[in-house]
N, C-alpha and C positions, 0 to 999 in steps of 0.2 A: 504494500500500498504505498505511493507517492507519499501521501499526505501523512501518514505517521513517519517515513523517512524524514519530513520534512521537519514536524514537529521535533525527532528525536535533536536532529541536527541545532535546529536553537535553541531546543533543553542544555545543549553539549555547550553550543557557545554561552547561554548566559553563566553555566557553572566555571568555564574558562573564565569570563570576567571577572566571577565573584574572586577566584582564585588570586585575578591579577591585584584587585584592589585591595586583598590582604596579603601581598605579599609575597603570595606560598608556591609561583609561579615560578618554575626552572631557573636558573639565572642560567643556562645556554641553551632557552628556548628565544627563538625567533620569529615566531608565529606572521609579525606583520611583515607585510608587503609594502615594496614602493607603489605610490600612487600609480593606477591607472595612467596611459596615454589619455588626452581628450580626444574630444569628436573631432569633428573634420574628417574623417576616413571613410564618409559613406561613396560609396561608389568607386573608388580606385580597388587595386586586384589586393589580393589577401596577399599577406608579407610570408612568406617563408619560414617555419618553424625549424629552430636549431635547437640540437639537443645540449645539456651540460657537456658531454666531449668533444662536440664538435666546437665551442665556443671555447671550452678548455684550449682544446688543441692551437686555435689561434693566438692567445694568451702565449703560449708556448712559441708562438709562429714571430709574435710581438719580438718576445724576451730576445730571441736570436736574431733580431736582425740587429745589431749592437748598431747599426752604420747606418741607420734611416734616419735621416732629419725629423720626420713624424712621428716618432716610436710611444715620446711623451701622450701624442692624442691618440694613435690607433690602439691603446691598451685603456685609453678613455674611454671608446668606443664600446669596448667589451663588457662595463658594467654599468650599473645603474648610479645616477647622480648621487642617491640616498646608500649605497652600499655601504654595507657592514664589514672588517675586520677583526676577526674574535679570535682567544683561545678556546681549542675545543675543549682543553678539558677544565677549563673554570669559566668558561664563557667572558673573562677578562676581555674588554671593547680595547682594542687598540688603535683603530681609525674608523673616522666615521661618514665620510663622503666619498664619492667617488673620485672628485678632483684633486681630493690631498692624496690620496692612494694614489694620481696617477701620475704625480708629480712627486714623491715620495720615493715610490716604483721604481720611477726611470731614474730619478739617480742613483739610487743607492743599490741598482740592478748595472748600473755601466759596466766594461768591460772583465762583467761575470764568464762561466763558460757557459757551452751548450746545455740549455734544460732539456730532460729528456727524461719520462716520468718507469720505473722501473716496473711498477704493476698497479694496476687499475680497477675501479669496484664502478660500474656505472647502476642509478637505482632509478626507477623510471615506477610513475602508478598511473595504469589508464582510467582511473577517476581524476588526477591531478595534472596540470598543465606543466607544473613546476620538477626538474629533473636534477640529480645528484648526481654528481663525480667526486670519489675519493681517490687521490692519487698517492702513490707511495714516490719518494725520493731518494737517494743515495744522496749522501752531503756533497755539496758541489755541484750537484744537475737540477735546485728546483727553480722554477723561474721571478727569481725575483726575494723568494719569502725563505724565511727561518722557521723554528720549530716555535722562535718568539715574534715574531712580525714580519719586518721586510728587509729585506738584505743580503749576502751572500756567506755562504761556507763553506771552509775547505773542503775540498777532495780528498775522503778519505779521513777526514777527520770527525768525527762524533756517530752519535744514530741517525739513522737516516730521518727526514720530515715526512713528519703526514699532510697534506694538505683536503681539507674538504670543500666543495663549490658546491651553492645551491645556485639555478640557474631559472629566470622568471621573464617571459617576453624576450627572448635573443639573450639575454644580458644578466652579467653574476649579481646576484641583490648579496651575498652573503659570501664571505669565506672565511676560515676556521683551521688553522694551524697549531701545530705542536708536535713533542718528538715521537719517534716511533718507538715506545715503550716495549714491543712487545717482539720487535726484531723481525719483521715479516717483509724488509723490505730487503736486508739482504738474506735472506733462508730462501737455498735455493728447492727450488722444485714443489713450492707451498703452495696449498689448494684451495681452494675457493672455500672449503669448511672449516681450513685451519685461519683464513682472515677473517671469515666473517667469523666466526668466534672466538675473536681475543678481548680482553676486558675493552680495549679502547673501541671496538664496532660497537660489539652487544650496550658498553655502559653508557658512551658518547654520540655516536655517529647513530647508532637508529633511536632513542633517545632527540634526537635535532629531527628523525627524520617523520618519526611517529604525530611529532609535534606540527610537522605540515600534512601529513598524510590522515591522519587520524586513522582511527580502526577501520572503518570501512577502505579506504586507500591504502594500508598497509596490505587487506587482504588482496586484492589486485593488482599488487608492488612484484619488479620483476628487476632481478639480480643479475649483472654479468660482469663477470669476472676476467683480468687477462694480466696473465706473465711476461710481460713481453721479454724475459728471458729465452723462455720457450716458443719460441717465433723466429721459425729460421730465416736466414741472412738471404736475400735470390742476388746473384750476380759474383 
């Protein structure tokens, strides 16, 4: 019964609002979305929809275009104006606007080595337009991010870096960063079950995903895992 589902959804929405007012909402919860684009699109062809993986690949491409004069502008086009950069484990806010992120990201990542993900988990739900991309980067190979925010890490030094991106309407709305406490970045032959069974994934990533999708969205969620070390090189 669609009407019953609507009432249930509204009731859940009121319950969440009540928790917000009492300050009991998770500190990692960021369910609020950037404002939707204004009107004026009537009669125009529908824009293509890009997944989190596609948008993140564009961010990596821009990061690796070190000599481009439009590097800062290009990464700004990948994020919403009111996007947020946060710590995954604590929810602490690091950057609170796309403009600030683009400027700091460009400055702190200049001269960095080539960015490339070691492993990736893509998450989507048939009930929602937002998609997620969870990337694992070896030290020195993240696209302008460290486990604590923006910057560079030295290759071979320290733990891997985990970056969770949330994409809405073809742009990044939120980025969460942290260190790979479970060691999945460097673990050879790690399976999807290994990665999605870690404390980081179950305790931090899924909490954020569930805040976005809700119980019904989680039931319709698809999880797609890639270990790029296992992809054969051609040529």
